[in-house]
N, C-alpha and C positions, 0 to 999 in steps of 0.2 A: 720627248719619248723616254720612258723609263725602261732601262735595259735589265733583263732578268739575268741574275748570276747564280749558277748552280755549282755545287761541288759534288762530283760523281764518285760515289764510294765503292761501286762494284763494276766488274768488267761488263756486266749486262747493261747497266746504266750508261756506261761509256760508249758502248757500241750503238745503243739506241740514240744517244745524243749526237754522235757522228752522223748517223743516218738522217737525223732531222736537219742536219746542216748547221749545227751550232758551231761557234768559234771555239775550238778545242785548245786548251792551255795545259800542256803536259809537264808534270813535275816528277823528277826523281832526284831529290837533293843529294842523297848518298848512294851513288855518285854520278849516275849516267848523264843527267841533263847538265850538271855542273861541269862534267868533263867535256861534253859536246860544246858548251858555250866557251869554255877556255880554249879548246882546240881551234875553234873558229876565230876567236880573238887573236890567237897567235898565228893566224894565216892559213889554216887548213882551208882548202878550196871547197870541199863538200864532204858530207858524212852520210853514208848509206846505212840506215838501221836495218838489221835483219834479226829474225826471231831465233833461229836455230843455228847451232855451231856448224852443222854440215852445210847449211846454206852459205855461211861465211867462208868456209874452206873452198866451196865450189866457186863462189865469186872471185876469190883470190886466185884460183887456178886459171880462171878465164881472163883475169886482169892482174897479172903478177906485179905490175907497177904500183898497185894500191896497197895500203897498209892495213893490217888486221889489228883491231883494238877491242877490248872488252873483258868480261870476266865470267866465271862460273864459280859459285860459292865464295865470291870475293877475290879470287886469285886469277892470275893470267892463264888462259888456256894454252896448251902445247902449240908451239909454232907461231904464236901471236907476237906482233911487234910491240904492242903496248898492252898493259892491263887496263884497269878502269880508274886509275888515279888521275885526277885533273892536273896534278903537278907534273905528270910525265909529258904532257903535250906542250913542249917548249917550241918556240919559233924555229929554232935550228932543225928540229925533227919533223915538224908538220907543215911548214910553209909551202903552199902550192900543191899539197898532197890531197888525195882522196882517201878517206878512212872507211873501212868496212867495220861496222860497230855492232856488237851483240852483247847484251847483258841479261842477267836473270830476270829482271822486272821492267826496267825502263824501256828497253827497245820493244818488249812485248806490248806495253801500253801505247807506244808510238804506232805500232803496226795496227792495233785495234782502232786507232783514230784516223788512219790514213785515207779513209773514204770521205772524210769531211773536206770542205772547200778550203778552210783555214786551220792549220795546226801550228801552234806556236810553242816554242821550247822555253821552259821557265825553271828558275831555281832562285834561291835567295839572292844570288849575284845580280839579278836583273829585274827585280820586282816592279820598279817604277816604269821601266821601258816596256815590259810585257803588258802591264796593265793599260798603259797609254795606247799601245798598238791594238790590243784586244777591243778597247772602247771605240777606237777609230773605225775598225772593221765592223763592229756590231752596229754602230750608228749608221754607217753607210748601207749595210745590208739588212738592217732592221732584224737582226738575229739575237739569239741568246748566247751568253758566254758560259762555257762548261770548263771548270777547272778539274783536272784529272790527276789526283795523286797516284803515282804508280804503285805505292805500297811495297811490300816485301813478299815475294812469292804469292801474290794474290791476297795478302792479309794487310790490315791497317798498319800504317807506320806513322809514328809521331812527327818526324821531321817533315814529311810531305804534307801532312795535315796543317802543321804550323806555317809552312810556306804558302799553302793555299790561303790561310788567314792573312798573311802579309800582303798578298796580291789583292785580296778582298778589301783590306784596309785602304789601299790606294784607289780601288774602284769606287768606294763609298764617298770619295771626294766629289763624285758626280752623281747624276740621277740614276740610281740602280735599285732594283728590287732583289733582295737576297732570299734564296731558299734556306730552309732550316739548317741544312748541313753547312752552307756557306756562312751563315750567322754563327754557327758553333765554332767553325775554324777561326773566324775573326775574334771571337771572345777568347779562344785559347791562345791565339797569337798575342793579343793585347796583355794577357796575363803573363806570358812567357818572355816578351820581347826585351825586357831590361836585363834578363840573364839567359839569353837565347842559347848560347853555347853550352852552358851548364845544364839547361833543361834537355837539350838534344843529347848531350853526353849520357843522360840517364836512360835513353831509349835503347831498345834491344839491338837495333841495327848498328848504332854508333859503338856500343860496347863490343859487338862482334868485330867491327873494323879495328878498334883499338887493340883487341887481342891478336889480330892478324898483322899488327904493326903499322896501321894506317891512321894514327891519331892526327897527323898533320893534314891529311885529307879532310877529316871531319872539321877541323878548324878552318881550313880554306873554304869549305862548302857553306859554312855558317856566316860568312861575310854578307851583310845585307846591302844591296844597292850599290855595288862598286863598279858595275859595268853597264854602259848605256847601249845595249844591243838586244835585238830580239830575233834569233834565228827562226826559220819556219821550214816545215816539211812540205815539199811539193814534188810530185812526180817521182816519189821514192827516194828523194835526197834532201838532206838538210843543208841549207845555205844561209848566208846573211842576207 
């Protein structure tokens, strides 16, 4: 069986794919999904993504033992325990903890996908692992794979598109059929992969993070295939 691989470029496409029951692979390289993955690697028990700040504060008031993490405009909101830097989520701070997580774009994309049966969390850090898991589920359920670049405030972002291409490259080692947008992301990644960090540093989002003092975050998030884990979102929480 040939599995169809799509790259969903709009919120409308994403919501439709989730309704159809596609296997959803959500990417927000800079920095939401990279941070989620690193927090879980360092022992966080689970991560609850929420869209709005007020929802995050409300959950925190109901569960004061949980930690608040995320950003607005790239910086840590008032009263939060963590911003959205993957480097903040060290084992001594997050092991055994539940994080309430809200970001400008990444958690919004996750919320759009939550009606799907399978929602996987991806970044450059785990491309092989997430491709393998998505293929396994798609083969079992005879479903399509939808890669979802979160983008930046609803707009196209270079790094998420390139990460989509990195995942597509792994998927093409098997029998898959690519949508035009998936093919375009693959071609872009193949062009950029030998100088990936330099290419991403030219992007608007990376440049903005560097201005805010987060250059090390960008470097961390551009490491390809260094972690062999695939978190998934189920019943409102992300776990390993």
